[in-house]
C-alpha distance (Angstrom), angle and dihedral (degrees) to the residues before:
residue distance angle dihedral
M1 . . .
K2 3.78 . .
A3 3.80 89.5 .
V4 3.81 91.4 53.6
V5 3.80 91.2 49.6
A6 3.80 90.6 49.0
V7 3.79 91.2 51.4
L8 3.81 91.9 48.9
V9 3.79 91.4 48.7
S10 3.79 90.8 49.3
V11 3.80 91.5 49.9
A12 3.81 90.9 48.3
V13 3.79 90.8 50.7
L14 3.79 91.9 49.1
V15 3.82 91.5 48.7
G16 3.78 89.7 49.1
I17 3.79 91.5 50.1
F18 3.82 89.9 48.7
F19 3.78 93.4 53.0
V20 3.79 92.4 45.5
A21 3.79 91.0 49.0
D22 3.80 90.3 46.4
A23 3.81 92.2 50.8
I24 3.80 91.8 48.5
T25 3.81 91.1 48.1
R26 3.80 91.3 48.5
G27 3.80 91.5 52.9
V28 3.80 92.9 47.4
I29 3.81 93.6 49.1
E30 3.81 92.8 45.5
G31 3.79 89.8 53.4
T32 3.80 91.8 46.3
V33 3.81 93.1 49.5
A34 3.82 92.2 48.5
D35 3.81 91.9 48.4
Q36 3.81 93.3 49.2
I37 3.81 92.7 48.3
E38 3.82 91.9 48.9
Q39 3.81 92.7 47.8
N40 3.79 92.2 50.4
L41 3.80 100.5 45.2
P42 3.83 114.5 131.5
E43 3.81 115.8 -89.8
N44 3.79 91.3 -107.2
V45 3.83 92.7 52.9
E46 3.79 127.1 74.8
G47 3.80 136.5 167.9
T48 3.80 143.0 82.5
V49 3.80 128.1 -64.3
D50 3.82 131.1 -154.6
A51 3.80 120.0 -154.6
S52 3.79 130.0 -161.3
I53 3.80 129.1 -179.2
G54 3.79 122.2 -144.7
G55 3.78 129.3 -158.8
F56 3.78 133.2 77.7
S57 3.80 102.5 -84.4
V58 3.78 127.0 17.6
L59 3.80 91.0 -166.4
A60 3.80 90.5 57.0
Q61 3.80 90.2 48.0
L62 3.79 91.1 51.9
V63 3.79 89.3 57.2
T64 3.82 90.0 58.0
G65 3.81 91.9 50.9
S66 3.81 96.3 -119.7
L67 3.80 141.3 68.7
D68 3.80 117.6 -118.7
D69 3.79 96.4 -141.2
V70 3.80 133.2 1.8
T71 3.80 122.6 -176.2
L72 3.81 121.8 -161.8
R73 3.80 119.8 -168.5
S74 3.77 135.7 177.5
D75 3.79 132.9 169.6
D76 3.78 96.8 -178.4
L77 3.80 107.8 51.3
K78 3.78 120.0 132.8
A79 3.81 123.0 -161.6
N80 3.79 114.0 -168.5
G81 3.79 85.3 -17.4
V82 3.82 93.3 -54.2
P83 3.85 113.0 127.3
L84 3.81 113.7 -125.9
A85 3.80 138.8 179.6
V86 3.81 112.4 -147.8
D87 3.80 132.4 -166.8
I88 3.82 117.1 179.7
H89 3.80 130.4 177.3
G90 3.80 121.3 -165.0
A91 3.81 122.2 -168.2
G92 3.79 118.3 -161.9
V93 3.81 98.6 13.5
P94 3.83 112.1 -176.0
I95 3.80 116.3 -127.2
D96 3.79 87.9 -134.0
F97 3.81 98.4 56.2
A98 3.79 94.0 -159.4
S99 3.80 96.4 50.0
R100 3.82 97.9 81.2
P101 3.80 142.6 -24.9
V102 3.78 122.8 -75.3
D103 3.82 108.2 -95.2
R104 3.80 92.1 -122.5
V105 3.80 134.8 -7.1
E106 3.79 124.1 -165.9
G107 3.76 126.4 171.5
T108 3.77 150.5 142.3
V109 3.77 134.8 -126.8
T110 3.80 114.7 -156.5
I111 3.80 118.7 -158.8
A112 3.81 123.0 -171.9
A113 3.81 115.7 -117.8
D114 3.81 96.1 -108.7
A115 3.82 92.2 49.0
A116 3.82 92.5 45.7
A117 3.81 89.7 52.5
E118 3.80 89.2 57.0
L119 3.82 92.1 53.7
I120 3.80 97.0 56.8
P121 3.84 111.2 86.0
L122 3.81 101.8 -140.5
P123 3.81 121.6 -160.4
A124 3.81 118.9 -90.6
G125 3.79 110.1 -77.5
A126 3.81 93.9 22.6
G127 3.76 127.1 109.3
G128 3.76 146.7 137.2
L129 3.80 97.3 78.4
V130 3.80 111.9 -166.6
L131 3.81 127.9 -168.6
G132 3.81 118.6 -137.5
D133 3.79 137.7 170.4
G134 3.81 100.9 -52.6
T135 3.81 92.7 -25.0
V136 3.77 143.1 79.0
S137 3.79 124.8 -151.6
Y138 3.76 136.6 -167.1
A139 3.79 139.8 168.1
G140 3.79 136.2 -144.9
S141 3.76 145.4 141.1
I142 3.79 134.7 -97.3
A143 3.80 130.8 -165.3
I144 3.81 119.8 -130.0
F145 3.79 129.3 162.6
G146 3.78 89.3 -8.3
L147 3.78 92.3 -54.8
S148 3.80 126.3 116.0
L149 3.79 108.0 -138.2
D150 3.77 124.6 -166.4
Y151 3.78 118.2 -139.2
S152 3.79 139.2 179.8
V153 3.79 125.9 -155.2
T154 3.78 132.4 -158.8
A155 3.80 112.9 -162.8
E156 3.78 141.4 172.4
A157 3.79 126.7 -134.7
V158 3.81 114.9 -128.9
A159 3.81 128.4 -173.0
D160 3.80 111.8 -119.0
G161 3.79 112.2 176.5
D162 3.79 108.3 -83.8
Q163 3.80 94.2 3.2
V164 3.79 145.0 42.1
L165 3.80 119.9 -121.3
V166 3.79 117.0 -147.0
T167 3.80 99.6 -154.1
P168 3.84 122.4 -171.2
T169 3.80 113.8 -123.2
N170 3.80 98.8 173.6
V171 3.81 132.5 22.7
E172 3.78 126.4 -171.3
I173 3.81 122.0 -171.1
G174 3.80 128.9 -171.4
S175 3.80 115.9 -149.0
G176 3.77 95.9 -170.2
G177 3.80 91.5 -122.9
N178 3.80 94.4 -55.5
S179 3.79 119.3 134.0
V180 3.78 101.2 -119.6
D181 3.80 131.0 146.7
L182 3.81 101.4 -120.5
S183 3.81 99.1 175.0
G184 3.80 92.5 99.1
V185 3.80 91.9 49.8
V186 3.80 92.2 50.5
Q187 3.80 90.7 49.2
Q188 3.81 91.8 48.4
I189 3.79 93.6 52.8
S190 3.81 96.5 40.8
Q191 3.81 93.1 51.6
Q192 3.79 94.7 57.3
P193 3.83 111.1 83.5
I194 3.80 113.9 -169.5
P195 3.83 113.7 -126.0
V196 3.80 118.1 -143.4
C197 3.81 113.0 -165.5
V198 3.80 103.5 -138.8
A199 3.81 91.8 167.2
S200 3.80 91.2 73.6
Y201 3.82 88.6 67.8
L202 3.83 95.9 47.8
P203 3.82 136.2 61.9
E204 3.78 112.5 -88.3
G205 3.80 114.8 -85.9
L206 3.80 99.0 34.8
E207 3.81 113.7 124.9
V208 3.79 125.8 -154.0
S209 3.83 108.7 -121.8
D210 3.81 102.0 172.5
I211 3.79 144.8 -4.7
T212 3.79 128.5 -153.4
V213 3.79 120.0 -164.3
T214 3.81 125.1 -162.0
P215 3.82 131.2 165.3
S216 3.81 89.5 -98.8
D217 3.81 103.1 43.4
A218 3.79 150.4 -15.8
R219 3.81 119.0 -115.0
V220 3.79 117.3 -158.5
T221 3.82 117.8 -163.7
F222 3.79 119.4 -155.5
E223 3.79 138.7 176.8
S224 3.78 142.1 -174.0
T225 3.80 142.4 178.8
T226 3.81 94.3 -170.9
L227 3.81 103.9 56.6
V228 3.80 115.9 126.0
L229 3.81 114.7 -163.5
D230 3.80 96.1 -143.5
A231 3.82 124.4 118.7
E232 3.78 95.3 -101.2
S233 3.80 94.3 52.8
L234 3.81 96.8 42.7
Q235 3.80 94.0 47.7
K236 3.81 93.5 52.8
T237 3.79 114.8 79.6
G238 3.77 123.7 -159.6
S239 3.79 130.1 -107.3
C240 3.80 136.8 -150.1
G241 3.77 128.8 -122.7
């Protein structure tokens, strides 16, 4: 009986040591990952990053050569001076970052309404962009036949690969009581979607898959199966066109 108890105690001690060692290893790796990501951010991006590793045992994951799930979060990043909140999940992250791409990366970038309004290049004479529930709106003026006509536009933001297209869905024009055929003006404005190059704020290879607009912010969802987490890849942002 004493021998059985001794064995059980030994097993319990070993299990305890394993879990302690695993927890310590997890903390060390999380800190290392966060530090490496911060040090290799693109030149136009600055801020701090927190990393967390999912899965049952980090030690077991290390044996396989990759981490099951890595989450990177930051609430204080700035890209080209624009404040961003970022949440990224990587599945199948190689221990040696440079050895191969992460199996799958999914994430979101959240931009406050006032900052998002600054990113959208409105037509000349337009201003006052406002975010709504699934829409954006702005107003401006256009000259036709010597008249200055005020207009307002309601548009939706649609993900389009490496960019977001702000596409007018409704245009209203005031003629000031003048008898003018405005159909051509409405068609001209409504056929001109505004491209917003999101890729220039993200590492090269990330594709925009969705965008959600609310009165308080815009949330851009992106994904990739080609992202490598080495210095060269992280420091190179994408481009449009």
